[in-house]
TORTIPA-663271 format. One line per 8 residues: number of its first residue (from 1); for each residue x, y, z of N, C-alpha, C. Coordinates in steps of 0.2 Angstrom, whole numbers, plus 5000, padded with zeros to 4 digits. Each point is the difference from the previous one (the first is absolute). Layout:
% residues N
NUM	X Y Z X Y Z X Y Z ~ ...
END
This chain:
% residues 373
1	4563 6160 4836 5000 5005 4994 5000 4996 4993 ~ 5004 4994 5000 5000 4997 4994 4993 4998 4998 ~ 4996 4997 5005 4993 4998 4998 4996 5006 4997 ~ 5001 5006 5003 4996 5006 4998 5002 5002 4993 ~ 5006 5000 4998 5002 5002 4993 4998 4995 4995 ~ 5000 4993 5002 4998 4995 4996 4993 5001 4998 ~ 4996 5001 5005 4993 5001 4999 4998 5006 4995 ~ 5004 5005 5001 4999 5006 4996 5001 4999 4992
9	5005 4995 4999 5001 4999 4993 4994 4997 4997 ~ 4997 4995 5003 4994 4997 4997 4994 5005 5000 ~ 5000 5005 5004 4995 5005 5000 5001 5005 4994 ~ 5006 5001 4998 5002 5004 4994 4997 4996 4994 ~ 5000 4994 5000 4998 4996 4994 4992 5001 4999 ~ 4996 5000 5005 4993 5001 4999 4998 5007 5000 ~ 5004 5004 5003 4999 5008 4999 5000 5001 4993 ~ 5005 4997 4996 5000 5001 4993 4994 4996 4996
17	4998 4995 5003 4996 4995 4996 4993 5003 5000 ~ 4998 5005 5005 4993 5002 5000 5000 5008 4999 ~ 4995 5002 4996 5000 5007 4999 4998 5004 5006 ~ 5003 5006 5000 4998 5004 5006 4995 5006 4999 ~ 4999 5002 4994 4995 5005 4998 4999 4999 4993 ~ 4994 5002 4997 4999 5000 4993 4995 5004 4998 ~ 4999 5001 4994 4994 5004 4997 4994 4995 5001 ~ 4995 5002 5004 4995 4996 5001 4993 5002 4998
25	4997 4996 4996 4993 5003 4997 4995 5001 5005 ~ 5001 4998 5007 4995 5002 5005 5002 5006 5003 ~ 5005 5004 4998 5002 5006 5004 5000 5006 4995 ~ 4997 5005 5002 5000 5006 4996 5006 5002 4997 ~ 5001 5000 4993 5006 5002 4997 5003 5007 5002 ~ 4996 5005 5000 5002 5006 5002 5003 5001 5007 ~ 4996 4997 5005 5003 5000 5007 5006 4996 5000 ~ 5001 4994 4997 5006 4996 5000 5006 5004 4997
33	4999 5003 4995 5005 5004 4996 5003 5005 5005 ~ 4995 5004 5003 5003 5005 5005 5003 4997 5005 ~ 4998 4995 5003 5003 4997 5006 5007 4997 4998 ~ 5000 4997 4994 5007 4997 4998 5005 5006 4999 ~ 4998 5005 4997 5005 5006 4998 5002 5003 5007 ~ 4996 5000 5005 5001 5003 5006 5005 4996 5004 ~ 4998 4994 5001 5004 4996 5005 5005 4995 4997 ~ 4999 4997 4994 5004 4995 4997 5007 5003 4999
41	5005 4996 5001 5007 5002 4998 5001 4999 4992 ~ 4995 4996 4997 5000 5000 4993 4993 5001 4997 ~ 4999 5007 4998 4993 5002 4998 4998 4997 4994 ~ 5004 4996 4996 4998 4997 4994 4999 4993 5000 ~ 4996 4997 4996 5000 4992 5000 5007 4997 4998 ~ 5001 4994 5002 5006 4997 4998 5001 4999 4993 ~ 5005 5002 4997 5001 5000 4993 5001 4992 4997 ~ 4996 4998 4996 5000 4994 4997 5000 5000 4992
49	5004 5005 4998 5000 5001 4993 5008 5001 4998 ~ 5001 5000 4994 5007 5001 4997 5005 4995 5003 ~ 5005 5002 5003 5005 4996 5003 4997 4995 5006 ~ 4994 5003 5002 4997 4996 5006 4994 4996 4997 ~ 4999 4999 4994 4995 4996 4997 5000 4993 5002 ~ 4995 4997 5001 5000 4993 5003 5003 4995 4994 ~ 5004 4995 5002 5002 4995 4996 5000 4994 5003 ~ 4997 4995 4997 5000 4993 5003 5007 4997 5001
57	5002 4997 5005 5006 4997 5001 5002 4994 4995 ~ 5006 5000 4998 5002 4994 4996 5002 4995 5004 ~ 5001 4994 4997 5002 4994 5004 5006 5000 5004 ~ 5005 5004 4998 5006 5001 5004 5000 5005 5005 ~ 4994 5004 5001 5000 5005 5005 4997 4998 5006 ~ 5003 5002 5006 4998 4998 5006 4993 5003 5003 ~ 4996 4996 5002 4994 5003 5004 4999 4995 5006 ~ 4996 5003 5005 5000 4997 5007 4994 5000 5003
65	5000 4998 5007 4993 5000 5003 4997 5007 5001 ~ 5004 5005 5000 4997 5007 5002 4997 5003 4994 ~ 4994 5001 4999 4997 5004 4995 5002 5007 4999 ~ 5002 5003 5005 5002 5007 4999 5007 5000 4997 ~ 5005 4996 5002 5006 5000 4996 5000 4998 4993 ~ 4995 4995 4999 4999 4998 4993 4997 5006 4996 ~ 4996 5004 5003 4997 5005 4996 5005 5006 4999 ~ 5005 5001 5004 5005 5005 4999 5005 4998 4995
73	5001 4993 4999 5004 4998 4995 4997 5000 4993 ~ 4993 4998 5000 4996 5000 4994 5000 5007 4997 ~ 5000 5005 5004 5000 5007 4998 5007 5004 4999 ~ 5005 4996 5002 5007 5003 4999 5002 5005 5006 ~ 4996 5000 5005 5002 5004 5006 5006 4997 5003 ~ 5001 4993 5000 5006 4997 5001 5002 4996 4994 ~ 5006 4997 5000 5002 4996 4994 4995 4995 4998 ~ 4998 5000 4993 4995 4996 4998 5002 4992 5000
81	5007 4999 5001 5002 4993 5000 4999 4997 5007 ~ 4997 5004 5005 4999 4998 5006 5006 4999 5005 ~ 5006 5003 4998 5005 5001 5004 5001 5007 5002 ~ 4999 5001 5006 5000 5007 5003 5006 5002 5004 ~ 5003 5006 4999 5005 5002 5004 4998 5004 5006 ~ 5004 5001 5005 4998 5004 5006 4998 5007 4998 ~ 5004 5003 4996 4999 5007 4998 4994 5002 4996 ~ 4997 4995 4996 4994 5001 4997 4994 4998 5003
89	5001 4996 5006 4994 4998 5003 4996 5006 5004 ~ 5004 5004 5003 4997 5006 5004 4996 5004 4996 ~ 5002 5003 4995 4996 5005 4996 4994 4996 4997 ~ 5000 4994 4998 4995 4997 4998 4994 4999 5005 ~ 5002 4998 5006 4994 4999 5005 4998 5006 5003 ~ 5004 5005 5000 4998 5006 5003 4995 5004 4995 ~ 5002 5000 4994 4996 5004 4995 4994 4996 4998 ~ 5000 4994 4999 4994 4996 4998 4995 4999 5006
97	5003 4998 5006 4996 4998 5005 5000 5005 5006 ~ 5004 5005 5000 5001 5004 5005 5002 4997 5007 ~ 5004 4995 5000 5003 4998 5006 5005 5005 5003 ~ 5000 5000 5007 5004 5005 5003 5008 4998 4998 ~ 5004 5005 4999 5007 4999 4998 5004 4996 5005 ~ 4999 5001 5006 5003 4996 5005 4998 4993 5000 ~ 4994 4998 5000 4998 4993 4999 5002 4997 4993 ~ 4999 5004 4995 5002 4997 4994 5008 4998 4999
105	5004 5005 5003 5007 4998 5000 5002 4994 5004 ~ 4997 5000 5006 5001 4994 5004 4998 4994 4997 ~ 4994 4999 4997 4997 4994 4997 5004 4998 4994 ~ 5001 5005 4996 5004 4999 4994 5007 4997 5002 ~ 5003 5002 5005 5006 4997 5002 4999 4993 5002 ~ 4995 4999 5004 4999 4993 5003 4998 4995 4994 ~ 4997 5003 4995 4998 4996 4994 5007 4997 4997 ~ 5005 5005 4999 5006 4998 4997 5004 4995 5004
113	5000 5001 5007 5003 4996 5005 4997 4993 5000 ~ 4993 5000 5000 4997 4993 5001 5000 4996 4994 ~ 4999 5003 4994 4999 4996 4994 5005 5001 4994 ~ 5005 5006 5001 5004 5002 4995 5007 4999 5001 ~ 5004 5005 4998 5008 4999 5001 5002 5006 5004 ~ 5000 4999 5007 5003 5006 5004 5007 5000 5000 ~ 5003 4994 4998 5008 5000 5000 5002 5000 4993 ~ 4999 5006 4997 5001 5000 4993 5002 5008 4998
121	5002 5001 4994 5001 5007 4998 4994 5003 4998 ~ 4995 4997 4998 4994 5003 4998 4994 4997 5004 ~ 4997 5004 5005 4995 4997 5004 4994 4999 4997 ~ 4998 4994 4997 4994 4999 4997 4997 4994 5002 ~ 4994 4999 4998 4996 4994 5002 4995 4998 4995 ~ 4999 4994 4999 4995 4998 4995 4993 5000 5004 ~ 4995 5003 4997 4993 5000 5003 4997 4993 4999 ~ 5003 4996 4996 4997 4993 4999 5005 4995 5003
129	5002 4995 4995 5005 4995 5002 5007 5002 4999 ~ 5004 4995 5000 5007 5001 4999 5002 5003 4993 ~ 5004 5004 5000 5002 5004 4994 5008 5000 4999 ~ 5002 4999 4993 5007 5000 4999 5003 5007 5001 ~ 4995 5005 5000 5003 5007 5001 5001 5002 5007 ~ 4998 4996 5005 5001 5001 5007 5005 4995 5003 ~ 5006 5002 5002 5005 4995 5003 5004 5003 5005 ~ 5002 4996 5005 5005 5002 5005 5007 5001 4997
137	5004 5003 5004 5007 5000 4999 5003 4993 5001 ~ 5006 4999 4996 5003 4994 5001 4996 4994 4998 ~ 4995 5000 4996 4996 4995 4998 4997 4996 5006 ~ 4996 5005 5003 4996 4997 5006 5005 4998 5005 ~ 5005 5004 5002 5004 4998 5005 5003 4993 4999 ~ 5003 4999 4994 5003 4994 4998 4995 4994 5001 ~ 4994 5002 4998 4995 4994 5000 4997 4998 5007 ~ 5002 5003 5005 4998 4998 5007 4993 5003 5001
145	4998 5006 4998 4994 5003 5001 4995 4998 4995 ~ 5002 4999 4994 4995 4999 4995 4998 5006 4996 ~ 4995 5000 4996 4998 5006 4996 4994 5004 5003 ~ 4999 5006 5000 4994 5004 5002 4994 4997 4996 ~ 4995 4999 5004 4994 4996 4997 4995 5005 4998 ~ 5000 5006 5001 4995 5005 4998 4994 5000 5006 ~ 4995 5004 4999 4995 5001 5005 4995 4994 5000 ~ 5000 4996 4994 4996 4994 5001 5001 4995 5005
153	5007 5000 5002 5002 4995 5005 5002 5003 5006 ~ 4998 5005 5002 5001 5003 5006 4995 4998 5005 ~ 4999 4994 5001 4995 4997 5004 5000 5003 5007 ~ 4994 5002 5003 4999 5003 5006 5003 5007 5001 ~ 5003 5003 4994 5002 5007 5000 4996 5004 4996 ~ 5000 4999 4993 4995 5003 4996 4994 4995 4998 ~ 5001 4994 4998 4995 4995 4999 4999 4997 5007 ~ 4994 4999 5002 4999 4997 5006 4993 4996 5000
161	5000 4995 5005 4994 4997 5000 4994 5004 5002 ~ 4994 4997 4999 4993 5004 5001 5000 5006 4996 ~ 5002 5000 4994 4999 5006 4996 4993 5001 4998 ~ 4998 5006 4999 4993 5002 4999 4998 4997 4993 ~ 5004 4999 4995 4999 4998 4993 5004 4995 4997 ~ 5005 4998 5004 5005 4995 4997 4999 4993 5005 ~ 5003 4995 4997 5000 4993 5004 5006 5000 5004 ~ 5000 4996 5005 5006 4999 5004 5005 4996 4996
169	5006 5002 5001 5006 4997 4995 5000 4992 5001 ~ 4999 4998 5007 5001 4993 5001 4994 4996 4997 ~ 4994 5003 4999 4995 4996 4998 5000 4999 4992 ~ 5002 5005 4996 5000 4999 4993 5006 5001 4997 ~ 5005 5003 5003 5007 5001 4997 5000 5007 4996 ~ 4994 5003 5000 4999 5006 4996 4996 5005 5005 ~ 5004 5005 5002 4998 5005 5005 4999 5007 4996 ~ 5001 5000 4994 5000 5006 4996 4994 5001 4995
177	4997 4995 4998 4994 5000 4996 4994 5002 5004 ~ 4996 5004 4997 4993 5002 5003 4996 4994 5001 ~ 4997 4999 5005 4995 4995 5001 4993 5003 5000 ~ 4996 4999 4995 4994 5003 4998 4995 5000 5006 ~ 5000 4994 5003 4995 4999 5005 5002 5004 5006 ~ 5006 5001 5002 5002 5004 5006 4999 5008 4998 ~ 5001 5001 4993 4999 5007 4998 4993 5002 5001 ~ 4995 4996 4997 4993 5001 5000 4998 5000 5008
185	5003 4996 5004 4998 5001 5007 5002 5006 5003 ~ 5005 5003 4998 5003 5007 5002 4995 5005 4998 ~ 4998 5000 4993 4995 5005 4998 4993 4999 5004 ~ 4998 4994 5001 4994 4999 5003 5000 5003 5007 ~ 5006 4999 5003 5001 5003 5007 5001 5008 5000 ~ 5001 5003 4995 5001 5007 4999 4994 5003 4996 ~ 4995 5001 5004 4994 5003 4996 5001 5007 4997 ~ 4997 5001 4994 5001 5007 4998 4994 5004 5003
193	5001 5007 4999 4995 5005 5002 4999 4999 5008 ~ 5006 4999 5003 5000 5000 5008 5005 5005 5002 ~ 4999 5002 5006 5005 5005 5003 5007 4996 5001 ~ 5005 5004 5001 5007 4997 5001 5001 4996 5006 ~ 4996 5002 5005 5001 4996 5006 4997 4993 4999 ~ 4995 5000 4997 4997 4993 4998 5004 4996 4996 ~ 5004 5003 4995 5004 4997 4996 5006 4997 5004 ~ 5003 5004 5004 5005 4998 5004 4999 4994 5005
201	4994 5001 5003 4998 4994 5004 4999 4994 4996 ~ 4997 5001 4994 4999 4994 4996 5006 4996 4998 ~ 5005 5004 4998 5007 4997 4998 5003 4997 5006 ~ 4999 5002 5006 5003 4997 5006 4996 4993 5001 ~ 4994 5000 4999 4996 4994 5001 5002 4995 4995 ~ 5001 5002 4994 5003 4996 4994 5007 4997 5002 ~ 5004 5004 5003 5006 4997 5002 5000 4995 5005 ~ 4995 5000 5005 4999 4995 5005 4997 4994 4996
209	4996 5001 4995 4997 4994 4996 5006 4996 4996 ~ 5005 5004 4997 5005 4997 4997 5005 4996 5005 ~ 5001 5003 5006 5004 4997 5005 4997 4993 5002 ~ 4993 5000 5001 4997 4994 5002 5001 4995 4994 ~ 4999 5002 4994 5000 4996 4994 5007 4996 5000 ~ 5005 5004 5000 5007 4997 5000 5002 4996 5005 ~ 4998 5002 5006 5001 4995 5006 4997 4993 4999 ~ 4994 5000 4996 4997 4994 4999 5002 4996 4993
217	5005 5003 4996 5002 4997 4994 5007 4999 4999 ~ 5004 5004 5004 5007 5000 4999 5004 4997 5006 ~ 5002 4994 5000 5004 4997 5006 5006 5004 5002 ~ 5003 5004 4995 5006 5004 5002 4998 5007 5000 ~ 4994 5002 5001 4998 5007 5001 5004 5004 5005 ~ 5003 5005 4998 5004 5004 5005 4997 5008 5000 ~ 4999 5002 5006 4998 5007 5000 5004 5004 5004 ~ 5004 5004 4997 5005 5004 5003 4998 5007 5003
225	5005 5003 5003 4998 5007 5003 4997 5005 4995 ~ 4995 5003 5002 4996 5006 4997 4998 4997 4993 ~ 4998 4993 5000 4998 4997 4993 4994 5003 4998 ~ 4995 5002 5004 4994 5003 4998 5001 5007 4996 ~ 5005 5003 5002 5001 5007 4997 5004 4999 4993 ~ 5003 4994 4999 5004 4999 4994 4995 5000 4994 ~ 4995 4997 5001 4996 4999 4994 4993 5002 5000 ~ 4997 5003 5006 4993 5002 5001 4999 5007 5001
233	5004 5003 5005 4999 5006 5003 5000 5006 4994 ~ 5005 5000 4996 5000 5005 4995 4994 5001 4995 ~ 4995 4994 4999 4995 5002 4996 4995 5005 5002 ~ 5000 5001 5007 4995 5006 5002 5003 5007 4998 ~ 5006 5000 4998 5003 5007 4999 4997 5003 4994 ~ 4997 4996 4995 4997 5003 4994 4993 5002 5002 ~ 4997 4999 5006 4994 5002 5002 5000 5003 5006 ~ 5005 5003 5002 5001 5004 5006 4996 5007 5000
241	4997 5002 5005 4997 5007 5000 5004 5006 4997 ~ 5007 4999 5001 5004 5006 4998 5001 5000 4992 ~ 4997 4995 4997 5001 4999 4993 4994 5003 4996 ~ 5001 5001 4993 4995 5003 4996 4995 4994 4999 ~ 5002 4994 4999 4995 4995 4999 4999 4997 5007 ~ 4993 5000 5002 4999 4997 5006 4997 4993 5000 ~ 4998 4997 4994 4997 4994 4999 5004 4995 4996 ~ 5000 4994 5003 5004 4995 4996 4997 4999 4993
249	5005 4999 4995 4998 5000 4993 5002 4993 4997 ~ 4996 4995 4999 5002 4994 4997 5004 5000 4993 ~ 4997 5005 4996 5003 5001 4994 5008 5002 5000 ~ 5001 5004 5005 5007 5002 5001 5004 4994 5002 ~ 4998 4996 5005 5003 4995 5002 5002 4994 4995 ~ 4995 4999 4996 5000 4995 4994 5006 5003 4995 ~ 5000 5006 4999 5005 5003 4996 5007 4999 5003 ~ 5001 5001 5006 5007 4999 5003 5002 4993 5001
257	4995 4996 5000 5001 4993 5001 5001 4996 4993 ~ 4999 5003 4995 5001 4997 4993 4994 4997 4997 ~ 4994 5002 5002 4994 4997 4997 4998 5005 4995 ~ 4998 4997 4995 4998 5004 4994 4992 5002 4999 ~ 4996 4996 5004 4993 5001 5000 4998 5004 5006 ~ 4995 5005 4999 4998 5004 5006 4994 4996 5003 ~ 4998 4994 4998 4994 4996 5003 5002 4996 5006 ~ 4996 5000 5005 5001 4996 5005 5000 4992 4998
265	4995 4999 4996 4998 4993 4998 5005 4997 4995 ~ 5004 5004 4996 5004 4997 4995 5007 5003 4999 ~ 5004 5001 5005 5006 5003 4999 5005 4995 4997 ~ 5005 5003 4996 5005 4997 4997 5007 5002 5003 ~ 5004 4995 5002 5006 5002 5003 5006 4998 4996 ~ 5005 5004 4999 5006 4999 4996 5006 5001 5004 ~ 5004 4995 5001 5006 5001 5005 5004 5006 4997 ~ 5002 5004 5005 5005 5006 4998 4997 5006 4997
273	4993 5000 4998 4997 5005 4996 4997 5005 5005 ~ 5002 5002 5005 4997 5005 5005 5001 5007 4996 ~ 4994 5004 5001 5000 5006 4997 4998 5006 5005 ~ 5003 5006 4999 4998 5006 5004 4994 5003 4996 ~ 4994 5000 5003 4994 5003 4997 5001 5007 4997 ~ 4997 5001 4995 5000 5007 4997 4997 5005 5005 ~ 5003 5006 4999 4998 5005 5005 5000 4998 5007 ~ 5005 4997 5002 5001 4998 5007 5005 5004 5004
281	4998 5002 5006 5004 5004 5004 5003 4997 5006 ~ 5006 5001 5002 5003 4997 5006 4996 5004 5006 ~ 5002 4997 5006 4998 5003 5006 5001 5008 5000 ~ 4996 5004 5003 5002 5007 5001 5005 5002 5005 ~ 5001 4995 5005 5006 5001 5005 5004 4994 5000 ~ 5006 5000 5001 5005 4994 5000 4998 4995 5005 ~ 5001 4994 4999 4999 4994 5004 5006 4999 5003 ~ 5002 5002 5007 5006 4999 5003 5000 4995 5006
289	5005 5000 5004 5001 4996 5005 4994 5001 5006 ~ 4998 5007 5001 4995 5001 5005 4994 4997 4998 ~ 4998 5001 4993 4993 4997 4998 5001 4992 5000 ~ 5005 4997 4999 5001 4993 5000 4999 4998 5007 ~ 5003 5003 5005 5000 4998 5007 4993 5001 5002 ~ 4996 5005 4998 4993 5000 5002 4996 4995 4998 ~ 5001 4998 4993 4996 4994 4997 5001 4994 5004 ~ 5007 4998 5002 5001 4994 5003 4997 5000 5007
297	5000 5005 5004 4997 5001 5006 4992 4999 5000 ~ 4997 5003 4995 4993 4999 4999 4998 4993 4999 ~ 5004 4997 4995 4998 4993 4999 5001 4995 5006 ~ 5006 5001 5003 5001 4995 5006 4995 5001 5006 ~ 4998 5007 5001 4995 5001 5005 4993 4997 4999 ~ 4998 4999 4993 4994 4997 4999 5001 4993 4999 ~ 5005 4997 4998 5001 4993 4999 5007 4998 5003 ~ 5001 4999 5006 5006 4998 5003 5003 4994 4997
305	4996 4996 4998 5003 4994 4997 5005 5001 4994 ~ 4999 5006 4997 5004 5002 4994 5007 5002 5002 ~ 5001 5001 5006 5006 5002 5003 5004 4993 5002 ~ 4997 4995 4998 5003 4993 5002 5007 4999 4997 ~ 5004 4997 5004 5007 4997 4997 5000 4993 5001 ~ 5000 4996 4995 5000 4993 5001 4998 4996 4993 ~ 4998 4994 5001 4998 4996 4994 4998 4993 5001 ~ 4998 4997 4995 4998 4993 5001 5006 4996 5001
313	5000 4994 5003 5005 4996 5002 5000 4993 4996 ~ 5000 5001 4993 5001 4994 4995 4993 4997 4999 ~ 4995 5002 5003 4993 4998 4998 4995 5006 5000 ~ 4995 4999 4997 4995 5006 4999 4996 5000 5007 ~ 4998 5006 5001 4996 5002 5006 5004 4998 5007 ~ 5007 5001 4999 5004 4999 5006 5004 5007 5002 ~ 4997 5005 4999 5003 5007 5001 5002 5001 5007 ~ 5007 5001 5001 5003 5001 5006 5003 5007 5001
321	4997 5003 5005 5002 5007 5001 5007 5000 5004 ~ 5005 5005 4998 5006 5001 5003 4999 5005 5005 ~ 5002 4999 5006 5000 5005 5006 5006 5003 5000 ~ 5001 5006 4997 5007 5003 5000 5003 5002 5007 ~ 4995 5001 5005 5003 5002 5006 5003 4994 5003 ~ 4997 4994 4999 5003 4994 5002 5006 4998 4996 ~ 5000 5001 4993 5005 4998 4996 5007 5004 5002 ~ 4999 5006 5002 5006 5003 5002 5004 4997 5006
329	4996 4996 5004 5003 4996 5005 5002 4993 4998 ~ 4999 4998 4993 5001 4994 4998 4994 4995 5000 ~ 4994 5002 5002 4995 4996 5001 4995 5001 4994 ~ 4998 4994 4997 4995 5001 4994 4993 5000 5003 ~ 4995 5002 4995 4994 5001 5002 4996 4994 5001 ~ 5002 4994 4997 4997 4994 5001 5005 4994 4999 ~ 4999 4995 5004 5004 4994 5000 5000 4997 4993 ~ 4995 5001 4996 5000 4997 4993 5006 5002 4996
337	5002 5006 5001 5006 5003 4996 5006 4996 5001 ~ 5000 4996 5006 5006 4996 5001 5000 4993 4997 ~ 4994 4998 4997 5000 4994 4996 5003 5000 4994 ~ 5004 4994 4998 5003 4999 4994 5004 5006 4998 ~ 5000 5003 4994 5004 5006 4998 4996 5006 5000 ~ 4994 5001 5004 4996 5006 4999 5004 5006 5003 ~ 5004 4999 5005 5004 5006 5002 5005 5002 4995 ~ 5003 4996 4996 5005 5002 4995 4996 5004 4995
345	4994 4997 4998 4996 5003 4994 4998 5007 5002 ~ 4998 5001 5007 4998 5007 5002 5006 5004 5000 ~ 5006 4998 5003 5006 5004 5000 5002 5002 4993 ~ 5000 4996 4995 5002 5002 4994 4996 5005 4997 ~ 4993 4999 5001 4996 5005 4998 5001 5007 5002 ~ 5001 5001 5007 5002 5006 5003 5006 5003 4997 ~ 5005 4996 4999 5007 5002 4997 4999 5003 4993 ~ 4996 4996 4996 4999 5002 4993 4996 5006 5000
353	4996 5002 5005 4996 5006 5000 5005 5006 4998 ~ 5006 5000 5002 5004 5006 4999 5006 4998 4996 ~ 5000 4994 4997 5006 4998 4996 4999 5001 4992 ~ 5005 5002 4997 4999 5001 4993 4999 4994 4996 ~ 4996 5000 4994 4998 4994 4997 5006 4996 4997 ~ 5006 5003 4999 5006 4996 4998 5003 4996 5005 ~ 4997 5000 5006 5002 4995 5005 4996 4994 5000 ~ 4995 4999 4996 4996 4995 5000 5003 4993 4999
361	5006 5000 4996 5004 4994 5000 5002 4997 5007 ~ 5002 5005 5004 5002 4998 5007 4994 4997 5003 ~ 4994 5003 5000 4994 4997 5003 4998 4993 4997 ~ 5001 4999 4994 4999 4994 4996 5004 4995 5004 ~ 5006 5001 5001 5005 4995 5003 4998 4999 5007 ~ 4997 5005 5004 4999 4999 5007 4993 4996 5000 ~ 4995 5002 4996 4993 4997 5001 4999 4994 4996 ~ 5003 4999 4994 4999 4995 4995 4993 5001 4997
369	4997 5005 5000 4994 5001 4997 4999 5007 4997 ~ 5006 5003 4998 5000 5006 4996 4997 5006 5004 ~ 4995 5004 4997 4998 5006 5003 4993 4998 5004 ~ 4998 4994 5000 4993 4999 5003 5001 4997 5007 ~ 5005 5002 5004 5001 4997 5007 4994 5003 5004
END
């Protein structure tokens, strides 16, 4: 159960990072308006004026790997300083992105637990790095636990290897800045003016491509449970047959990812400047646990390798699959895991999947390599 809930948290991140429906120039405006008013829980476009006008983040405001959360902060749907409380997270994601209330509640709670201050009087989390406004009781349990490190350093929880648009943390030390090459590859894999099934299949193919790339480049690559759904499955939701917009729109994606140019050939990226497009509508129906489960099953049926649990063993192209049926009897999937400290590295990664980020000090002591075990 811990594996399932951990995977859901990362799904929440990309559910926010990609639009689910929009005003689309390829769609009849009159038909779209009628359908939106009939089926959408929010018949009007998302408000981006007045108190919700876009503002660029200042140097002391937190921003993070998730474009959706950055956009919510830039428009004041959550605190503009990037420190969000549990009570304000739910209305933000349900009103702007139409996430199902149950899923939103669960994942907002997991966000606070994994990267924030669950042992405190105010349940808050920084959507970026460490913040003075987020602290545990008793000064981090008298210094034993350390400080909440924000969502930036929730490695394998929110931020994870094989991201569609970000680098692996071990490779660059920066898993939160958009990699323009990866982003363009994603756009190229998601053709416009195609039906939603084509878009869904294209994104699953792109997930396999990124999987193979990271196996070949990151010696400490780790692929946890339901990893494919964390960062890839939700993109199809903005082009699902049940939505008003049935075709992927690259202009919408550029806006949500902080690119200021609508041109494929010359986009400009500014960190933390994600925008909600003008006249943009959320999904007409909530994206909840049932929809999430269906997406995960669809992906793994087409690409079983995306359901893998395992990782490289300190060298590139050494991906070792864990056999959980054997693991329950204490037997590993391959003898290679018994070499050197490979077993310890894998064990720590599994424990960290469900551990709050403020326990990273403990893992640093155990592994001697901080969060990149």
